[in-house]
N, C-alpha and C positions, 0 to 999 in steps of 0.2 A: 513571378510567374513569367511564362514565355511571352505573353502579349506585351508585358511591360518591358522585357528585354528587347523585343522587336521594335517597340516604340523608341527606346533609347538609341538603338542602332540607327533607326530611321532619322532621328533627330540629329545624330552626329553626321550622317551622310548629307542631310539637308544643309547643315551648317557648313560643311566642307564645300558643297556645290555652290552655296551662296558666296562663300569666300572666293572661290575660283572665278565665279561670274563677275564679282566686284573687281577682281584683279584684271580680268579681261577688259571690262568696260573702262577702267582707269588707264590701262595700257593703250587702248584704242584712242582715248581722248587725248593722250600725250603724243601720239604718233606724228602729228603735224610738225612737232618741234625738230624732227630729224633733219629737215632741210633749212632750219633757221640759223643763220650765221651768228646772231647775237647769243643764242642759246649755247651753241658750241663754244663760243668764247667764254661765256659765263661758267660753264662746267669745267673748262680747262683751267680757269683762274682758281678753282678750288684745289688745285694741286698744292697750293700753300695750305698746310694743315690748319693754321690758326683761322684763316678766312673761312674755311669749310666748317670748322667747329662753331664759329660765330653764326654762320648762316643757318646751320642745322638747329642751333639753340633758339635763334630768333623765330624761325619758321614754326618750330614746335611750340614755342611759347605763345605765338599768335593764335594758332589753331587749337592749342591746349590738348593735344593728343599725339603722343609719340607713335601710336598705331597708325593714325591717319597720315602723319608725315613720312613714316616708313613706307606706307602704301603708295604715297605720291612718288617717293624716290624709286620704288620698285616699278611704278608705272613709267617713269622716265627712262628706265633701262631699255625699253623697246626702241629708243632712238639710236642706241649703239654708241652714243657720245659719252655716256657716263662710264668712266673707268673705275676700277677699284681704288686707284690712287685718289680720286676725287670723292668717291662714295664713303670711304672709311672715316675721314674727318667729319663729314655731314652726319653719319651715324653716331659718332661720339658726341657731337653737339646736340643731337636729338635726345640723347639720354640726359643731358643737362637741362634742356628746354622743357622736358616733361615735368620737371619739379615745380613749374610755375603753378600748376593746379593745386598742389599741396600748400604752396606758399600763400596763394590767394585764399584758399579755404581756411587757413590758420589766422587770417586777419580777424581781430576781435575775439579770438578764442583764448583759452587760458594758457598759462606759460608752458605747460607740458605739451599741449597741442602744437604750439609754435616751435618748441624744441624738436618735436617729431618731424615737422616740416624741414627744419634746419638739418637734422640728421639725414633726411632723404636727399637734400641738396648736397651736403658734404660727401655722402656716399658716392654720388655720381661724379662730382667734381674731382674728388681724390682718385676715383677709378679712372677717369679720363686722363688725369695728370700722369698716373702710373703707366697707363697704356701708351701715352705719347712718348714718355721718356724711354720705355723699354723698346717699343716697336720702332720708333724713328731713330733711337740710339743704335739699335742693331742694324738699321739700314745703312749705317756708315761702314759696316763690315760685311753685311749680307745683302746680296742683290735680290730684292723682292721682285722677281720678274712678272708676277701676276698683277702688279699694280697698274701696268699699262694695258691689261686686258679689259675688254668691255664687261661691265658688271651685269650680272643676271639677278632676277628677283630672288631666286633660290640662294645665291651667294650672299646677298644683302641680309636675308633672314638668318643665315648661318653666322655671319659676322656679328650681327646684333645680339643673337643668342649667346655666342661664345664670349662676347664682351661682358654681358651681365653675369654669366656663370663664373667666369674667371674673377671678376670684381668681387663677387660674393665670397668666393673661397679665399681671396687675398684679404678682404676687409673684415671677414667674420671674426678673426681673432682680435681685431682692433676696434671692436664695437665699444669698448670702454673709452677709448680715445675719442671716438666720434661723440659720445655722450658728454665728455668733458669739454670738447669744443663747442657743443651746443649750449652748455652752461656758460661758456665764455660769452657767446653771442647774446644769450638771454639769461642773465644771472638771477640767482634766487633772491627774491625780495623779502627781507626780514620784516616780519610783522611787529609793529610796535608793542612793547610790553604794556600791559594794563594792570592796574592795581585792583585786586579783587577784595571786596570787604566781606569778611566772614561773619555770620551771625553767631 
């Protein structure tokens, strides 16, 4: 009915406005860092991709939410110190760090549940490795000029989305390999044979 459609549209609008309000609040709360020398030095140090990946993974693992850590990174963009060169490795690390929730949830679960968590981790780790090899390998011959530009919240969202979409297309044909790797980490336990007495 029309009233249900209107309620649905209203809910979507409310959700979008809430999201934008949250982003504005997060951005305003990070604005003081713009003039902090230690913060500028910290963000410049993330030009080393491995340090940035490690930082993004640890931050996301601690707060157990890639959405929240992405939001924090987007909020930091208001300072103008965060460049795409320092943001991209952090985004890659955030995709690895978000796997901690599935890994923690699989503790004490059955083998298939643990394998599912391992596949989730392997998917993101392999995706990050492929991205690092291709992107930073191409940087030897291609001048990525945008890496020195100040990152925007929109740009970070686009990079995060593009990474996940590309990783899905690349790794979808390799799903069997991921399953085999999961079985290597958590092998099948053979049940001991029991002798059954027949009447």
